[in-house]
C-alpha positions as CSV (number, residue, x, y, z in Angstrom):
1,M,-86.1,188.4,81.1
2,T,-89.4,187.3,79.6
3,D,-89.8,188.1,75.9
4,S,-92.9,189.4,74.3
5,K,-94.2,188.9,70.8
6,N,-93.6,192.6,70.0
7,I,-90.0,193.7,70.1
8,N,-91.1,197.3,70.8
9,N,-92.9,196.2,73.9
10,P,-90.6,194.0,76.0
11,V,-92.4,192.6,79.0
12,G,-90.8,193.1,82.4
13,Q,-89.1,196.4,81.6
14,G,-91.2,198.4,84.1
15,G,-93.1,201.5,83.3
16,G,-96.6,200.3,83.9
17,H,-99.7,201.8,82.2
18,R,-99.8,205.3,80.9
19,K,-102.5,207.6,82.2
20,K,-105.4,208.2,79.8
21,L,-105.0,211.8,78.7
22,S,-108.0,214.0,77.9
23,R,-108.1,215.7,74.5
24,A,-107.1,219.0,76.2
25,E,-104.2,217.4,78.0
26,R,-103.0,215.7,74.7
27,Q,-102.9,219.3,73.3
28,N,-100.8,220.4,76.2
29,N,-103.7,222.4,77.6
30,G,-104.4,220.5,80.8
31,P,-105.2,221.8,84.3
32,H,-101.5,222.1,85.1
33,R,-101.1,224.5,82.2
34,N,-104.0,226.7,83.5
35,L,-102.3,226.8,86.9
36,D,-99.0,227.8,85.3
37,R,-100.7,230.6,83.4
38,Q,-102.5,231.9,86.5
39,G,-99.2,231.9,88.4
40,A,-97.5,233.8,85.6
41,A,-100.3,236.3,85.4
42,D,-100.0,236.9,89.2
43,R,-96.2,237.4,89.0
44,K,-96.7,239.9,86.1
45,A,-99.3,241.8,88.0
46,E,-97.1,242.1,91.0
47,L,-94.2,243.2,88.9
48,V,-96.3,245.9,87.1
49,R,-97.5,247.1,90.5
50,K,-94.0,247.5,91.8
51,M,-92.8,249.3,88.7
52,R,-95.8,251.7,89.0
53,E,-94.9,252.4,92.6
54,K,-91.3,253.1,91.7
55,A,-92.4,255.4,88.9
56,Q,-94.7,257.4,91.2
57,A,-92.1,257.6,93.9
58,A,-89.6,259.0,91.3
59,E,-92.0,261.6,89.9
60,P,-91.9,264.1,92.8
61,T,-88.1,264.1,92.9
62,E,-87.9,264.8,89.2
63,A,-90.4,267.7,89.5
64,A,-88.4,269.2,92.4
65,A,-85.2,268.9,90.4
66,D,-86.8,270.7,87.4
67,A,-88.0,273.5,89.7
68,D,-84.5,274.0,91.1
69,Q,-83.0,274.4,87.7
70,S,-85.5,277.2,86.7
């Protein structure tokens, strides 16, 4: 193995160069995070829609049950 002058940076250990990160990416706010947020918002909207549909489907049966008890 070839030695380097800096013990923290041994030459020949692989790895290559690091990508230069933008300021937003350094703050963990890169384009990948925006896509994650959009996906999460889509999943939440779909879940809310399903829950509302279930609630609306349950309302007529509850109203019919209340009418039978009167």
